[in-house]
PyMOL commands that place a pseudoatom at each C-alpha (Angstrom):
pseudoatom trace, name=CA, resn=MET, resi=1, chain=A, elem=C, hetatm=0, pos=[-18.911, 3.628, 29.668]
pseudoatom trace, name=CA, resn=ILE, resi=2, chain=A, elem=C, hetatm=0, pos=[-19.545, 0.065, 30.847]
pseudoatom trace, name=CA, resn=ILE, resi=3, chain=A, elem=C, hetatm=0, pos=[-22.309, -1.679, 28.964]
pseudoatom trace, name=CA, resn=ASP, resi=4, chain=A, elem=C, hetatm=0, pos=[-24.596, -4.209, 30.643]
pseudoatom trace, name=CA, resn=LEU, resi=5, chain=A, elem=C, hetatm=0, pos=[-26.348, -6.833, 28.594]
pseudoatom trace, name=CA, resn=ASP, resi=6, chain=A, elem=C, hetatm=0, pos=[-29.827, -5.875, 27.450]
pseudoatom trace, name=CA, resn=ILE, resi=7, chain=A, elem=C, hetatm=0, pos=[-31.226, -9.407, 27.357]
pseudoatom trace, name=CA, resn=ALA, resi=8, chain=A, elem=C, hetatm=0, pos=[-34.506, -8.431, 25.688]
pseudoatom trace, name=CA, resn=SER, resi=9, chain=A, elem=C, hetatm=0, pos=[-32.637, -6.650, 22.895]
pseudoatom trace, name=CA, resn=PHE, resi=10, chain=A, elem=C, hetatm=0, pos=[-30.253, -9.603, 22.490]
pseudoatom trace, name=CA, resn=ARG, resi=11, chain=A, elem=C, hetatm=0, pos=[-33.131, -12.072, 22.164]
pseudoatom trace, name=CA, resn=VAL, resi=12, chain=A, elem=C, hetatm=0, pos=[-34.738, -9.834, 19.499]
pseudoatom trace, name=CA, resn=ASN, resi=13, chain=A, elem=C, hetatm=0, pos=[-31.478, -9.343, 17.573]
pseudoatom trace, name=CA, resn=PHE, resi=14, chain=A, elem=C, hetatm=0, pos=[-30.588, -13.041, 17.718]
pseudoatom trace, name=CA, resn=PRO, resi=15, chain=A, elem=C, hetatm=0, pos=[-33.770, -15.136, 17.593]
pseudoatom trace, name=CA, resn=ALA, resi=16, chain=A, elem=C, hetatm=0, pos=[-31.758, -18.377, 17.615]
pseudoatom trace, name=CA, resn=TYR, resi=17, chain=A, elem=C, hetatm=0, pos=[-31.151, -17.649, 21.316]
pseudoatom trace, name=CA, resn=ALA, resi=18, chain=A, elem=C, hetatm=0, pos=[-34.683, -16.517, 22.208]
pseudoatom trace, name=CA, resn=SER, resi=19, chain=A, elem=C, hetatm=0, pos=[-35.525, -19.576, 24.324]
pseudoatom trace, name=CA, resn=GLU, resi=20, chain=A, elem=C, hetatm=0, pos=[-35.326, -18.665, 28.003]
pseudoatom trace, name=CA, resn=ILE, resi=21, chain=A, elem=C, hetatm=0, pos=[-35.238, -22.366, 28.901]
pseudoatom trace, name=CA, resn=VAL, resi=22, chain=A, elem=C, hetatm=0, pos=[-32.311, -23.357, 26.662]
pseudoatom trace, name=CA, resn=TYR, resi=23, chain=A, elem=C, hetatm=0, pos=[-30.509, -20.032, 27.148]
pseudoatom trace, name=CA, resn=PRO, resi=24, chain=A, elem=C, hetatm=0, pos=[-31.328, -18.752, 30.654]
pseudoatom trace, name=CA, resn=ASP, resi=25, chain=A, elem=C, hetatm=0, pos=[-30.457, -15.188, 31.637]
pseudoatom trace, name=CA, resn=MET, resi=26, chain=A, elem=C, hetatm=0, pos=[-27.659, -16.379, 33.934]
pseudoatom trace, name=CA, resn=LEU, resi=27, chain=A, elem=C, hetatm=0, pos=[-25.928, -18.181, 31.027]
pseudoatom trace, name=CA, resn=LEU, resi=28, chain=A, elem=C, hetatm=0, pos=[-26.292, -15.139, 28.774]
pseudoatom trace, name=CA, resn=ASN, resi=29, chain=A, elem=C, hetatm=0, pos=[-24.846, -12.812, 31.422]
pseudoatom trace, name=CA, resn=SER, resi=30, chain=A, elem=C, hetatm=0, pos=[-21.869, -15.089, 32.142]
pseudoatom trace, name=CA, resn=GLN, resi=31, chain=A, elem=C, hetatm=0, pos=[-21.034, -15.542, 28.443]
pseudoatom trace, name=CA, resn=TYR, resi=32, chain=A, elem=C, hetatm=0, pos=[-21.507, -11.793, 27.873]
pseudoatom trace, name=CA, resn=ALA, resi=33, chain=A, elem=C, hetatm=0, pos=[-18.973, -11.083, 30.617]
pseudoatom trace, name=CA, resn=LEU, resi=34, chain=A, elem=C, hetatm=0, pos=[-16.598, -13.541, 28.951]
pseudoatom trace, name=CA, resn=GLY, resi=35, chain=A, elem=C, hetatm=0, pos=[-17.140, -11.786, 25.625]
pseudoatom trace, name=CA, resn=LYS, resi=36, chain=A, elem=C, hetatm=0, pos=[-15.849, -8.565, 27.188]
pseudoatom trace, name=CA, resn=CYS, resi=37, chain=A, elem=C, hetatm=0, pos=[-12.466, -10.300, 27.478]
pseudoatom trace, name=CA, resn=TYR, resi=38, chain=A, elem=C, hetatm=0, pos=[-12.331, -10.286, 23.669]
pseudoatom trace, name=CA, resn=LEU, resi=39, chain=A, elem=C, hetatm=0, pos=[-14.020, -6.941, 22.943]
pseudoatom trace, name=CA, resn=ALA, resi=40, chain=A, elem=C, hetatm=0, pos=[-13.610, -4.240, 25.535]
pseudoatom trace, name=CA, resn=ASP, resi=41, chain=A, elem=C, hetatm=0, pos=[-16.883, -2.502, 26.353]
pseudoatom trace, name=CA, resn=ASN, resi=42, chain=A, elem=C, hetatm=0, pos=[-15.016, 0.809, 26.595]
pseudoatom trace, name=CA, resn=ASP, resi=43, chain=A, elem=C, hetatm=0, pos=[-13.339, 0.437, 23.186]
pseudoatom trace, name=CA, resn=CYS, resi=44, chain=A, elem=C, hetatm=0, pos=[-13.113, 3.928, 21.779]
pseudoatom trace, name=CA, resn=THR, resi=45, chain=A, elem=C, hetatm=0, pos=[-12.973, 2.810, 18.122]
pseudoatom trace, name=CA, resn=LEU, resi=46, chain=A, elem=C, hetatm=0, pos=[-16.658, 1.834, 18.004]
pseudoatom trace, name=CA, resn=PRO, resi=47, chain=A, elem=C, hetatm=0, pos=[-19.579, 4.239, 18.497]
pseudoatom trace, name=CA, resn=GLU, resi=48, chain=A, elem=C, hetatm=0, pos=[-21.683, 3.411, 21.563]
pseudoatom trace, name=CA, resn=ALA, resi=49, chain=A, elem=C, hetatm=0, pos=[-24.580, 1.775, 19.666]
pseudoatom trace, name=CA, resn=CYS, resi=50, chain=A, elem=C, hetatm=0, pos=[-22.113, -0.261, 17.597]
pseudoatom trace, name=CA, resn=ARG, resi=51, chain=A, elem=C, hetatm=0, pos=[-20.209, -1.359, 20.709]
pseudoatom trace, name=CA, resn=GLU, resi=52, chain=A, elem=C, hetatm=0, pos=[-23.345, -2.812, 22.251]
pseudoatom trace, name=CA, resn=TYR, resi=53, chain=A, elem=C, hetatm=0, pos=[-24.217, -4.689, 19.067]
pseudoatom trace, name=CA, resn=ALA, resi=54, chain=A, elem=C, hetatm=0, pos=[-20.607, -5.904, 18.693]
pseudoatom trace, name=CA, resn=LEU, resi=55, chain=A, elem=C, hetatm=0, pos=[-20.722, -7.266, 22.252]
pseudoatom trace, name=CA, resn=GLN, resi=56, chain=A, elem=C, hetatm=0, pos=[-24.038, -8.981, 21.466]
pseudoatom trace, name=CA, resn=LEU, resi=57, chain=A, elem=C, hetatm=0, pos=[-22.446, -10.474, 18.336]
pseudoatom trace, name=CA, resn=MET, resi=58, chain=A, elem=C, hetatm=0, pos=[-19.578, -11.764, 20.470]
pseudoatom trace, name=CA, resn=LEU, resi=59, chain=A, elem=C, hetatm=0, pos=[-22.107, -13.293, 22.868]
pseudoatom trace, name=CA, resn=ALA, resi=60, chain=A, elem=C, hetatm=0, pos=[-23.885, -15.025, 19.962]
pseudoatom trace, name=CA, resn=HIS, resi=61, chain=A, elem=C, hetatm=0, pos=[-20.489, -16.226, 18.673]
pseudoatom trace, name=CA, resn=LEU, resi=62, chain=A, elem=C, hetatm=0, pos=[-19.551, -17.687, 22.053]
pseudoatom trace, name=CA, resn=LEU, resi=63, chain=A, elem=C, hetatm=0, pos=[-22.954, -19.368, 22.423]
pseudoatom trace, name=CA, resn=TYR, resi=64, chain=A, elem=C, hetatm=0, pos=[-22.665, -20.839, 18.925]
pseudoatom trace, name=CA, resn=ILE, resi=65, chain=A, elem=C, hetatm=0, pos=[-19.231, -22.310, 19.724]
pseudoatom trace, name=CA, resn=ARG, resi=66, chain=A, elem=C, hetatm=0, pos=[-20.512, -23.563, 23.080]
pseudoatom trace, name=CA, resn=ASP, resi=67, chain=A, elem=C, hetatm=0, pos=[-23.375, -25.349, 21.305]
pseudoatom trace, name=CA, resn=LEU, resi=68, chain=A, elem=C, hetatm=0, pos=[-20.978, -26.910, 18.775]
pseudoatom trace, name=CA, resn=ILE, resi=69, chain=A, elem=C, hetatm=0, pos=[-18.736, -28.241, 21.528]
pseudoatom trace, name=CA, resn=SER, resi=70, chain=A, elem=C, hetatm=0, pos=[-21.631, -29.598, 23.599]
pseudoatom trace, name=CA, resn=SER, resi=71, chain=A, elem=C, hetatm=0, pos=[-23.002, -31.444, 20.542]
pseudoatom trace, name=CA, resn=GLY, resi=72, chain=A, elem=C, hetatm=0, pos=[-19.586, -33.014, 19.857]
pseudoatom trace, name=CA, resn=GLN, resi=73, chain=A, elem=C, hetatm=0, pos=[-18.940, -31.127, 16.616]
pseudoatom trace, name=CA, resn=PRO, resi=74, chain=A, elem=C, hetatm=0, pos=[-15.517, -29.701, 15.787]
pseudoatom trace, name=CA, resn=VAL, resi=75, chain=A, elem=C, hetatm=0, pos=[-15.037, -25.962, 15.972]
pseudoatom trace, name=CA, resn=ARG, resi=76, chain=A, elem=C, hetatm=0, pos=[-13.448, -25.547, 12.568]
pseudoatom trace, name=CA, resn=VAL, resi=77, chain=A, elem=C, hetatm=0, pos=[-14.045, -23.537, 9.414]
pseudoatom trace, name=CA, resn=VAL, resi=78, chain=A, elem=C, hetatm=0, pos=[-15.832, -25.631, 6.766]
pseudoatom trace, name=CA, resn=THR, resi=79, chain=A, elem=C, hetatm=0, pos=[-13.995, -25.276, 3.447]
pseudoatom trace, name=CA, resn=SER, resi=80, chain=A, elem=C, hetatm=0, pos=[-16.223, -27.554, 1.354]
pseudoatom trace, name=CA, resn=ALA, resi=81, chain=A, elem=C, hetatm=0, pos=[-19.202, -29.873, 1.707]
pseudoatom trace, name=CA, resn=THR, resi=82, chain=A, elem=C, hetatm=0, pos=[-20.941, -32.430, -0.508]
pseudoatom trace, name=CA, resn=GLU, resi=83, chain=A, elem=C, hetatm=0, pos=[-24.354, -33.937, -0.045]
pseudoatom trace, name=CA, resn=GLY, resi=84, chain=A, elem=C, hetatm=0, pos=[-24.260, -37.232, -1.986]
pseudoatom trace, name=CA, resn=SER, resi=85, chain=A, elem=C, hetatm=0, pos=[-22.095, -39.678, 0.029]
pseudoatom trace, name=CA, resn=VAL, resi=86, chain=A, elem=C, hetatm=0, pos=[-21.651, -36.904, 2.626]
pseudoatom trace, name=CA, resn=SER, resi=87, chain=A, elem=C, hetatm=0, pos=[-18.225, -35.295, 2.485]
pseudoatom trace, name=CA, resn=VAL, resi=88, chain=A, elem=C, hetatm=0, pos=[-17.093, -32.325, 4.566]
pseudoatom trace, name=CA, resn=SER, resi=89, chain=A, elem=C, hetatm=0, pos=[-13.676, -30.656, 4.473]
pseudoatom trace, name=CA, resn=LEU, resi=90, chain=A, elem=C, hetatm=0, pos=[-12.492, -28.638, 7.440]
pseudoatom trace, name=CA, resn=SER, resi=91, chain=A, elem=C, hetatm=0, pos=[-9.493, -26.333, 7.574]
pseudoatom trace, name=CA, resn=GLU, resi=92, chain=A, elem=C, hetatm=0, pos=[-7.015, -26.594, 10.387]
pseudoatom trace, name=CA, resn=PRO, resi=93, chain=A, elem=C, hetatm=0, pos=[-6.494, -23.513, 12.549]
pseudoatom trace, name=CA, resn=PRO, resi=94, chain=A, elem=C, hetatm=0, pos=[-3.411, -21.485, 11.632]
pseudoatom trace, name=CA, resn=LEU, resi=95, chain=A, elem=C, hetatm=0, pos=[-0.493, -21.429, 13.996]
pseudoatom trace, name=CA, resn=SER, resi=96, chain=A, elem=C, hetatm=0, pos=[0.347, -17.841, 13.114]
pseudoatom trace, name=CA, resn=ASP, resi=97, chain=A, elem=C, hetatm=0, pos=[-1.198, -14.440, 13.779]
pseudoatom trace, name=CA, resn=GLY, resi=98, chain=A, elem=C, hetatm=0, pos=[-4.291, -15.257, 11.715]
pseudoatom trace, name=CA, resn=SER, resi=99, chain=A, elem=C, hetatm=0, pos=[-5.863, -17.223, 14.558]
pseudoatom trace, name=CA, resn=TRP, resi=100, chain=A, elem=C, hetatm=0, pos=[-8.144, -14.319, 15.673]
pseudoatom trace, name=CA, resn=GLY, resi=101, chain=A, elem=C, hetatm=0, pos=[-9.795, -14.109, 12.257]
pseudoatom trace, name=CA, resn=TYR, resi=102, chain=A, elem=C, hetatm=0, pos=[-9.947, -17.891, 11.948]
pseudoatom trace, name=CA, resn=TRP, resi=103, chain=A, elem=C, hetatm=0, pos=[-11.608, -18.223, 15.361]
pseudoatom trace, name=CA, resn=LEU, resi=104, chain=A, elem=C, hetatm=0, pos=[-14.180, -15.573, 14.522]
pseudoatom trace, name=CA, resn=ASN, resi=105, chain=A, elem=C, hetatm=0, pos=[-14.965, -17.301, 11.225]
pseudoatom trace, name=CA, resn=THR, resi=106, chain=A, elem=C, hetatm=0, pos=[-16.014, -20.477, 13.052]
pseudoatom trace, name=CA, resn=SER, resi=107, chain=A, elem=C, hetatm=0, pos=[-19.509, -19.055, 13.585]
pseudoatom trace, name=CA, resn=PRO, resi=108, chain=A, elem=C, hetatm=0, pos=[-21.936, -17.132, 11.395]
pseudoatom trace, name=CA, resn=TYR, resi=109, chain=A, elem=C, hetatm=0, pos=[-21.623, -14.167, 13.785]
pseudoatom trace, name=CA, resn=GLY, resi=110, chain=A, elem=C, hetatm=0, pos=[-17.845, -13.781, 13.794]
pseudoatom trace, name=CA, resn=PRO, resi=111, chain=A, elem=C, hetatm=0, pos=[-17.437, -12.398, 10.266]
pseudoatom trace, name=CA, resn=GLU, resi=112, chain=A, elem=C, hetatm=0, pos=[-19.832, -9.576, 11.172]
pseudoatom trace, name=CA, resn=ILE, resi=113, chain=A, elem=C, hetatm=0, pos=[-17.670, -8.728, 14.188]
pseudoatom trace, name=CA, resn=LEU, resi=114, chain=A, elem=C, hetatm=0, pos=[-14.606, -8.677, 11.937]
pseudoatom trace, name=CA, resn=ALA, resi=115, chain=A, elem=C, hetatm=0, pos=[-16.391, -6.455, 9.432]
pseudoatom trace, name=CA, resn=MET, resi=116, chain=A, elem=C, hetatm=0, pos=[-17.414, -3.976, 12.149]
pseudoatom trace, name=CA, resn=LEU, resi=117, chain=A, elem=C, hetatm=0, pos=[-13.897, -3.821, 13.550]
pseudoatom trace, name=CA, resn=ASP, resi=118, chain=A, elem=C, hetatm=0, pos=[-12.369, -3.452, 10.069]
pseudoatom trace, name=CA, resn=VAL, resi=119, chain=A, elem=C, hetatm=0, pos=[-14.678, -0.566, 9.177]
pseudoatom trace, name=CA, resn=GLN, resi=120, chain=A, elem=C, hetatm=0, pos=[-13.950, 1.244, 12.423]
pseudoatom trace, name=CA, resn=SER, resi=121, chain=A, elem=C, hetatm=0, pos=[-10.181, 0.742, 12.212]
pseudoatom trace, name=CA, resn=VAL, resi=122, chain=A, elem=C, hetatm=0, pos=[-9.572, 1.595, 8.570]
pseudoatom trace, name=CA, resn=GLY, resi=123, chain=A, elem=C, hetatm=0, pos=[-6.580, 3.752, 9.425]
pseudoatom trace, name=CA, resn=GLY, resi=124, chain=A, elem=C, hetatm=0, pos=[-5.124, 1.079, 11.692]
pseudoatom trace, name=CA, resn=PHE, resi=125, chain=A, elem=C, hetatm=0, pos=[-4.264, 1.213, 15.359]
pseudoatom trace, name=CA, resn=TYR, resi=126, chain=A, elem=C, hetatm=0, pos=[-1.231, 2.661, 17.090]
pseudoatom trace, name=CA, resn=VAL, resi=127, chain=A, elem=C, hetatm=0, pos=[-0.143, 2.450, 20.685]
pseudoatom trace, name=CA, resn=GLY, resi=128, chain=A, elem=C, hetatm=0, pos=[0.922, 5.473, 22.721]
pseudoatom trace, name=CA, resn=GLY, resi=129, chain=A, elem=C, hetatm=0, pos=[3.698, 7.920, 22.067]
pseudoatom trace, name=CA, resn=SER, resi=130, chain=A, elem=C, hetatm=0, pos=[3.629, 10.892, 19.754]
pseudoatom trace, name=CA, resn=TYR, resi=131, chain=A, elem=C, hetatm=0, pos=[1.420, 11.184, 16.688]
pseudoatom trace, name=CA, resn=GLU, resi=132, chain=A, elem=C, hetatm=0, pos=[4.596, 10.964, 14.623]
pseudoatom trace, name=CA, resn=ARG, resi=133, chain=A, elem=C, hetatm=0, pos=[4.816, 7.278, 15.504]
pseudoatom trace, name=CA, resn=LYS, resi=134, chain=A, elem=C, hetatm=0, pos=[1.763, 6.544, 13.355]
pseudoatom trace, name=CA, resn=GLY, resi=135, chain=A, elem=C, hetatm=0, pos=[4.108, 6.698, 10.347]
pseudoatom trace, name=CA, resn=PHE, resi=136, chain=A, elem=C, hetatm=0, pos=[7.246, 4.761, 9.657]
pseudoatom trace, name=CA, resn=ARG, resi=137, chain=A, elem=C, hetatm=0, pos=[9.545, 7.680, 10.359]
pseudoatom trace, name=CA, resn=LYS, resi=138, chain=A, elem=C, hetatm=0, pos=[9.418, 10.753, 12.549]
pseudoatom trace, name=CA, resn=ILE, resi=139, chain=A, elem=C, hetatm=0, pos=[9.072, 14.181, 10.999]
pseudoatom trace, name=CA, resn=ASP, resi=140, chain=A, elem=C, hetatm=0, pos=[12.846, 14.691, 11.051]
pseudoatom trace, name=CA, resn=GLY, resi=141, chain=A, elem=C, hetatm=0, pos=[13.316, 11.386, 9.162]
pseudoatom trace, name=CA, resn=GLY, resi=142, chain=A, elem=C, hetatm=0, pos=[14.482, 9.289, 12.122]
pseudoatom trace, name=CA, resn=PHE, resi=143, chain=A, elem=C, hetatm=0, pos=[12.782, 6.278, 13.622]
for i in range(1, 143): cmd.bond("trace and resi %d" % i, "trace and resi %d" % (i + 1))
show_as sticks, trace
zoom trace
């Protein structure tokens, strides 16, 4: 099932993006479509209601990053901050497979997306083939 953005619901769920002047419907729809490149709207691992909310979370994540970039701030994970004499430490993005989690942690919305996906994929994912391929070996002991 293909999910279209329910703009009214999004603005209620994410009040930071409630302004129709700062965040017009056309911007929300274009970023929502972009978010579907990261989370498929027909992903069978999430229940329908959860899929819609996950896509809205991805939209909020993309808007947050867009706002950071337009204000000239780095899109990095803050590892520490001090107030007196202002000191902020940022972590560099990993060059390995951990980049998906790192990227999602650059906004306050990304960790919730990760949590939803982790809960729904507790048993892990497998691609095609027989059910035997979910394990390390086939039933007869071979690979």
